C-alpha positions in Angstrom: 82.1 166.9 102.8 83.2 164.1 103.8 87.7 164.8 103.7 89.5 160.9 103.5 92.1 160.1 106.0 94.7 158.8 104.2 93.9 160.2 100.6 96.7 157.9 98.0 99.6 159.8 97.6 98.7 161.3 94.6 95.3 162.7 95.4 98.6 164.6 97.9 99.7 167.8 97.3 101.9 171.3 99.0 102.3 170.6 102.6 100.4 167.0 102.3 97.0 168.4 102.1 94.3 167.6 99.8 92.5 169.5 97.2 89.2 168.5 99.8 90.7 169.6 102.8 91.9 173.3 100.9 88.2 173.3 100.1 87.2 172.2 103.5 88.7 175.6 104.5 87.8 177.8 102.7 84.1 176.5 103.7 85.0 176.8 107.2 86.7 180.6 106.5 83.8 181.6 104.1 81.1 180.7 106.6 82.7 181.1 110.1 84.1 184.5 108.9 82.7 186.1 105.4 85.6 185.0 103.4 85.8 184.2 100.5 89.3 182.9 99.6 90.3 181.5 95.5 91.7 178.0 96.1 95.4 179.0 95.5 95.5 182.0 98.4 93.2 178.5 100.3 96.1 176.3 99.4 98.8 179.0 101.0 96.8 179.4 104.1 96.5 176.2 104.8 99.5 175.5 103.9 100.0 178.4 107.1 97.9 177.3 109.1 99.3 173.5 109.4 103.1 174.7 109.8 102.1 177.4 112.7 99.7 173.7 114.5 103.4 172.0 113.6 106.0 174.3 115.1 103.2 174.7 117.9 103.3 171.2 118.7 106.9 171.0 118.3 107.6 173.8 121.2 105.8 172.0 123.6 108.0 168.1 122.6 104.5 166.3 121.3 106.2 166.6 117.2 109.6 165.5 116.3 111.0 169.1 114.6 111.4 168.0 110.9 114.4 168.5 108.5 112.5 170.8 106.3 108.7 172.9 106.7 106.0 173.4 104.5 106.2 176.5 104.6 108.3 175.4 101.6 104.8 174.9 99.0 103.3 178.1 100.3 102.8 181.0 97.7 103.6 184.0 97.8 101.7 186.5 99.6 101.4 189.6 97.9 
């Protein structure tokens, strides 16, 4: 599966992710961890992971703090 590096805006959704990127995360989680996540849960986990990376980069001064957090698009976890 190839993931486009610069997907057009109409193909990017929550936190700027594409469905292909989230499906790739599903594949990684299944192959490496044995975890089968439905697509909505995978979206939420992908957004949380992206938010964590952003936070770590901001803490190291590598990325400028953002005004809005990516997690605003995350699905509620039960």
